[in-house]
A tleap script that builds the chain and sets N, CA, C and O, in Angstrom:
source leaprc.protein.ff14SB
mol = sequence {
  NMET LYS ARG PRO ALA LYS GLN LEU ASN THR
  GLN MET ASN LEU PRO LEU LEU ASN ALA PRO
  ALA THR ALA VAL PRO ASP HIE LYS GLN LYS
  GLU LEU THR LEU THR LEU MET GLU LEU LEU
  ILE ASN ALA ALA ARG ALA ASN ASN LEU MET
  LEU PRO ALA ASN GLY GLY GLY ASP GLU SER
  PRO GLU ALA HIE CARG
}
set mol.1.N position { 23.232 19.764 -7.196 }
set mol.1.CA position { 23.783 18.726 -6.806 }
set mol.1.C position { 22.577 17.823 -6.964 }
set mol.1.O position { 21.514 17.986 -6.365 }
set mol.2.N position { 22.905 16.635 -8.025 }
set mol.2.CA position { 22.187 15.481 -8.424 }
set mol.2.C position { 22.051 14.369 -7.205 }
set mol.2.O position { 22.965 13.793 -6.615 }
set mol.3.N position { 20.075 14.206 -6.941 }
set mol.3.CA position { 19.944 12.981 -6.370 }
set mol.3.C position { 20.283 12.248 -6.629 }
set mol.3.O position { 20.492 12.072 -7.829 }
set mol.4.N position { 20.664 11.043 -5.454 }
set mol.4.CA position { 20.521 9.480 -6.361 }
set mol.4.C position { 19.156 9.077 -6.202 }
set mol.4.O position { 18.375 9.570 -5.389 }
set mol.5.N position { 18.916 8.199 -6.980 }
set mol.5.CA position { 17.695 7.369 -8.354 }
set mol.5.C position { 17.154 6.216 -6.587 }
set mol.5.O position { 17.901 5.483 -5.939 }
set mol.6.N position { 16.208 6.407 -6.427 }
set mol.6.CA position { 15.220 5.668 -5.813 }
set mol.6.C position { 15.792 4.280 -5.935 }
set mol.6.O position { 16.200 3.795 -6.991 }
set mol.7.N position { 15.785 3.741 -4.875 }
set mol.7.CA position { 15.817 1.889 -5.530 }
set mol.7.C position { 14.588 1.354 -5.786 }
set mol.7.O position { 13.637 1.490 -5.017 }
set mol.8.N position { 14.556 0.903 -6.562 }
set mol.8.CA position { 12.924 0.427 -6.882 }
set mol.8.C position { 12.818 -0.944 -6.159 }
set mol.8.O position { 13.794 -1.645 -5.892 }
set mol.9.N position { 11.349 -1.292 -5.833 }
set mol.9.CA position { 11.599 -2.409 -5.150 }
set mol.9.C position { 10.840 -3.662 -6.110 }
set mol.9.O position { 10.258 -3.447 -7.173 }
set mol.10.N position { 10.948 -4.555 -5.677 }
set mol.10.CA position { 10.452 -5.402 -7.150 }
set mol.10.C position { 9.071 -6.174 -6.652 }
set mol.10.O position { 8.791 -6.629 -5.543 }
set mol.11.N position { 8.329 -6.150 -7.862 }
set mol.11.CA position { 7.003 -5.797 -7.879 }
set mol.11.C position { 6.318 -7.542 -8.917 }
set mol.11.O position { 6.702 -7.877 -10.038 }
set mol.12.N position { 5.559 -8.092 -8.274 }
set mol.12.CA position { 4.987 -9.109 -8.671 }
set mol.12.C position { 3.673 -8.839 -9.387 }
set mol.12.O position { 2.869 -8.428 -8.551 }
set mol.13.N position { 3.044 -8.915 -10.797 }
set mol.13.CA position { 2.478 -9.226 -11.350 }
set mol.13.C position { 1.271 -10.620 -11.612 }
set mol.13.O position { 1.229 -11.266 -12.659 }
set mol.14.N position { 0.906 -10.718 -11.128 }
set mol.14.CA position { -0.100 -12.011 -11.045 }
set mol.14.C position { -1.262 -11.646 -11.865 }
set mol.14.O position { -1.969 -10.662 -11.647 }
set mol.15.N position { -1.466 -12.711 -13.070 }
set mol.15.CA position { -2.912 -12.989 -13.864 }
set mol.15.C position { -3.785 -12.914 -13.036 }
set mol.15.O position { -3.873 -13.569 -11.998 }
set mol.16.N position { -4.874 -11.677 -13.649 }
set mol.16.CA position { -6.631 -12.208 -13.053 }
set mol.16.C position { -7.164 -12.926 -13.120 }
set mol.16.O position { -7.211 -13.205 -14.318 }
set mol.17.N position { -7.924 -13.801 -12.397 }
set mol.17.CA position { -8.723 -14.757 -12.835 }
set mol.17.C position { -10.446 -14.108 -13.896 }
set mol.17.O position { -11.281 -13.270 -13.555 }
set mol.18.N position { -10.375 -14.795 -14.931 }
set mol.18.CA position { -11.321 -14.071 -15.698 }
set mol.18.C position { -12.842 -14.951 -14.898 }
set mol.18.O position { -13.612 -15.142 -15.839 }
set mol.19.N position { -13.374 -15.410 -13.818 }
set mol.19.CA position { -14.279 -14.940 -13.068 }
set mol.19.C position { -14.946 -14.282 -12.626 }
set mol.19.O position { -14.688 -13.337 -11.881 }
set mol.20.N position { -16.236 -14.756 -13.107 }
set mol.20.CA position { -17.957 -13.991 -13.304 }
set mol.20.C position { -17.957 -13.116 -11.799 }
set mol.20.O position { -17.742 -13.491 -10.647 }
set mol.21.N position { -18.286 -11.840 -12.355 }
set mol.21.CA position { -19.001 -11.217 -11.048 }
set mol.21.C position { -19.959 -11.428 -10.022 }
set mol.21.O position { -21.169 -11.270 -10.185 }
set mol.22.N position { -19.367 -11.817 -8.870 }
set mol.22.CA position { -20.549 -12.761 -7.472 }
set mol.22.C position { -20.895 -11.479 -6.185 }
set mol.22.O position { -20.066 -10.685 -5.741 }
set mol.23.N position { -22.216 -11.578 -5.827 }
set mol.23.CA position { -22.716 -10.382 -5.780 }
set mol.23.C position { -22.887 -11.087 -4.115 }
set mol.23.O position { -23.063 -12.235 -3.705 }
set mol.24.N position { -22.687 -9.335 -3.251 }
set mol.24.CA position { -22.151 -9.488 -2.005 }
set mol.24.C position { -23.388 -9.232 -0.943 }
set mol.24.O position { -24.051 -8.224 -1.186 }
set mol.25.N position { -23.697 -9.838 -0.052 }
set mol.25.CA position { -24.709 -8.574 0.413 }
set mol.25.C position { -24.304 -7.536 1.572 }
set mol.25.O position { -23.393 -7.542 2.400 }
set mol.26.N position { -25.029 -6.919 1.380 }
set mol.26.CA position { -24.997 -5.472 2.170 }
set mol.26.C position { -23.929 -5.451 3.667 }
set mol.26.O position { -23.061 -4.662 4.040 }
set mol.27.N position { -24.364 -6.434 4.122 }
set mol.27.CA position { -23.754 -6.615 5.622 }
set mol.27.C position { -22.366 -6.740 5.513 }
set mol.27.O position { -21.589 -6.057 6.179 }
set mol.28.N position { -21.991 -7.668 4.621 }
set mol.28.CA position { -21.457 -8.693 4.744 }
set mol.28.C position { -19.707 -7.159 3.751 }
set mol.28.O position { -18.690 -6.664 4.239 }
set mol.29.N position { -20.380 -7.063 2.292 }
set mol.29.CA position { -19.598 -5.563 1.730 }
set mol.29.C position { -18.783 -4.567 2.704 }
set mol.29.O position { -17.684 -4.035 2.551 }
set mol.30.N position { -19.802 -4.501 3.858 }
set mol.30.CA position { -19.764 -3.482 4.983 }
set mol.30.C position { -18.021 -3.679 5.169 }
set mol.30.O position { -17.005 -2.987 5.109 }
set mol.31.N position { -18.449 -5.187 5.448 }
set mol.31.CA position { -17.358 -5.726 6.865 }
set mol.31.C position { -16.253 -5.825 5.732 }
set mol.31.O position { -15.126 -5.644 6.193 }
set mol.32.N position { -16.285 -6.046 4.489 }
set mol.32.CA position { -15.234 -6.364 3.573 }
set mol.32.C position { -14.373 -4.817 3.381 }
set mol.32.O position { -13.170 -4.565 3.455 }
set mol.33.N position { -15.634 -3.891 3.089 }
set mol.33.CA position { -15.193 -2.581 3.062 }
set mol.33.C position { -13.769 -2.248 4.055 }
set mol.33.O position { -12.619 -1.917 3.767 }
set mol.34.N position { -14.533 -2.537 5.446 }
set mol.34.CA position { -13.890 -2.304 6.435 }
set mol.34.C position { -11.964 -2.296 7.188 }
set mol.34.O position { -11.097 -1.670 7.797 }
set mol.35.N position { -12.558 -4.184 6.135 }
set mol.35.CA position { -11.170 -4.615 6.705 }
set mol.35.C position { -10.377 -4.528 5.395 }
set mol.35.O position { -9.287 -5.094 5.481 }
set mol.36.N position { -10.715 -3.803 3.854 }
set mol.36.CA position { -9.407 -3.374 3.373 }
set mol.36.C position { -9.217 -1.685 3.985 }
set mol.36.O position { -8.178 -1.181 4.410 }
set mol.37.N position { -10.088 -1.276 3.907 }
set mol.37.CA position { -9.485 0.053 4.374 }
set mol.37.C position { -8.840 -0.119 5.634 }
set mol.37.O position { -8.235 0.917 5.910 }
set mol.38.N position { -8.700 -1.093 6.615 }
set mol.38.CA position { -8.062 -1.547 7.673 }
set mol.38.C position { -6.392 -2.054 7.098 }
set mol.38.O position { -5.442 -1.331 7.402 }
set mol.39.N position { -6.154 -3.342 6.256 }
set mol.39.CA position { -5.292 -3.326 5.629 }
set mol.39.C position { -4.937 -2.470 4.712 }
set mol.39.O position { -4.073 -3.094 4.095 }
set mol.40.N position { -5.063 -1.215 4.107 }
set mol.40.CA position { -4.323 -0.398 3.516 }
set mol.40.C position { -3.518 0.785 4.344 }
set mol.40.O position { -2.361 1.173 4.177 }
set mol.41.N position { -4.472 1.210 5.251 }
set mol.41.CA position { -3.731 1.781 6.205 }
set mol.41.C position { -2.944 0.746 7.400 }
set mol.41.O position { -2.864 1.069 8.585 }
set mol.42.N position { -2.612 -0.028 7.061 }
set mol.42.CA position { -1.757 -0.507 8.007 }
set mol.42.C position { -0.471 -0.970 7.081 }
set mol.42.O position { 0.694 -1.198 7.409 }
set mol.43.N position { -1.266 -1.031 5.531 }
set mol.43.CA position { 0.324 -1.127 4.781 }
set mol.43.C position { 0.561 0.444 4.493 }
set mol.43.O position { 1.659 0.757 4.032 }
set mol.44.N position { -0.033 1.069 4.642 }
set mol.44.CA position { 0.566 2.214 4.322 }
set mol.44.C position { 1.784 2.522 6.387 }
set mol.44.O position { 2.946 2.903 6.533 }
set mol.45.N position { 1.012 2.227 7.165 }
set mol.45.CA position { 2.130 3.030 7.963 }
set mol.45.C position { 3.105 2.317 8.149 }
set mol.45.O position { 4.064 2.830 8.724 }
set mol.46.N position { 3.191 0.727 7.672 }
set mol.46.CA position { 4.305 0.163 7.029 }
set mol.46.C position { 5.599 -0.045 6.467 }
set mol.46.O position { 6.694 -0.590 6.607 }
set mol.47.N position { 4.709 0.862 5.585 }
set mol.47.CA position { 5.770 1.677 4.618 }
set mol.47.C position { 6.659 2.941 5.166 }
set mol.47.O position { 7.882 3.015 5.042 }
set mol.48.N position { 6.015 3.696 5.649 }
set mol.48.CA position { 5.953 4.554 6.158 }
set mol.48.C position { 7.117 4.264 7.317 }
set mol.48.O position { 7.611 5.311 7.738 }
set mol.49.N position { 7.502 3.388 7.747 }
set mol.49.CA position { 8.168 2.905 8.766 }
set mol.49.C position { 9.783 2.607 7.629 }
set mol.49.O position { 10.973 2.799 7.380 }
set mol.50.N position { 8.950 2.218 7.438 }
set mol.50.CA position { 10.239 1.429 6.292 }
set mol.50.C position { 11.238 2.297 4.793 }
set mol.50.O position { 12.003 1.976 3.883 }
set mol.51.N position { 10.443 3.760 5.469 }
set mol.51.CA position { 10.951 4.616 4.028 }
set mol.51.C position { 12.202 5.012 4.448 }
set mol.51.O position { 12.995 5.365 3.575 }
set mol.52.N position { 12.652 5.032 5.961 }
set mol.52.CA position { 14.121 5.398 5.744 }
set mol.52.C position { 14.975 4.602 5.299 }
set mol.52.O position { 15.920 4.772 4.529 }
set mol.53.N position { 14.619 3.784 5.790 }
set mol.53.CA position { 15.734 1.995 5.765 }
set mol.53.C position { 16.403 1.957 4.106 }
set mol.53.O position { 17.462 1.496 3.679 }
set mol.54.N position { 14.749 2.976 3.129 }
set mol.54.CA position { 15.016 2.392 1.599 }
set mol.54.C position { 15.455 3.468 1.080 }
set mol.54.O position { 14.887 3.936 0.094 }
set mol.55.N position { 16.172 3.865 1.445 }
set mol.55.CA position { 16.489 5.423 1.177 }
set mol.55.C position { 15.632 6.621 0.930 }
set mol.55.O position { 15.625 7.485 0.053 }
set mol.56.N position { 15.052 6.434 1.784 }
set mol.56.CA position { 13.614 7.875 1.853 }
set mol.56.C position { 14.005 9.228 2.043 }
set mol.56.O position { 13.188 10.052 2.452 }
set mol.57.N position { 15.130 9.518 1.793 }
set mol.57.CA position { 16.350 10.946 2.380 }
set mol.57.C position { 16.388 11.102 3.585 }
set mol.57.O position { 16.315 10.398 4.592 }
set mol.58.N position { 16.545 12.386 3.269 }
set mol.58.CA position { 17.155 13.086 5.003 }
set mol.58.C position { 15.473 13.543 6.016 }
set mol.58.O position { 15.371 13.441 7.238 }
set mol.59.N position { 14.568 13.937 5.240 }
set mol.59.CA position { 13.230 14.774 5.914 }
set mol.59.C position { 12.679 13.141 6.839 }
set mol.59.O position { 12.768 12.035 6.306 }
set mol.60.N position { 12.252 13.320 7.959 }
set mol.60.CA position { 11.495 12.908 8.786 }
set mol.60.C position { 9.732 12.775 8.216 }
set mol.60.O position { 9.132 13.723 7.710 }
set mol.61.N position { 9.353 11.911 8.356 }
set mol.61.CA position { 8.320 11.095 7.634 }
set mol.61.C position { 7.475 12.090 8.094 }
set mol.61.O position { 6.659 12.372 7.217 }
set mol.62.N position { 7.304 12.861 9.297 }
set mol.62.CA position { 6.359 13.461 9.928 }
set mol.62.C position { 6.296 15.066 8.837 }
set mol.62.O position { 5.290 15.718 8.556 }
set mol.63.N position { 7.483 15.283 8.494 }
set mol.63.CA position { 7.711 16.611 7.421 }
set mol.63.C position { 6.485 16.575 6.012 }
set mol.63.O position { 6.223 17.504 5.247 }
set mol.64.N position { 5.912 15.202 6.026 }
set mol.64.CA position { 4.979 15.330 4.841 }
set mol.64.C position { 3.788 15.625 4.940 }
set mol.64.O position { 2.953 15.653 4.036 }
set mol.65.N position { 3.551 16.042 6.897 }
set mol.65.CA position { 1.934 15.286 6.833 }
set mol.65.C position { 1.335 16.649 7.045 }
set mol.65.O position { 0.112 16.784 7.098 }
savepdb mol mol.pdb
quit
């Protein structure tokens, strides 16, 4: 039996600015890195919570850990 195709999400592609590279002090770089990691982790958790509502399949998210 064939599984139905996954629903595609809308994606916005924004043009990147051609700005010169900026030097970031070490203490700010660490803060930015930690903030980015937290943002990505929270986004992954939010996406994981939304999977069943978006056709994530019959398995629970815990089955993939």
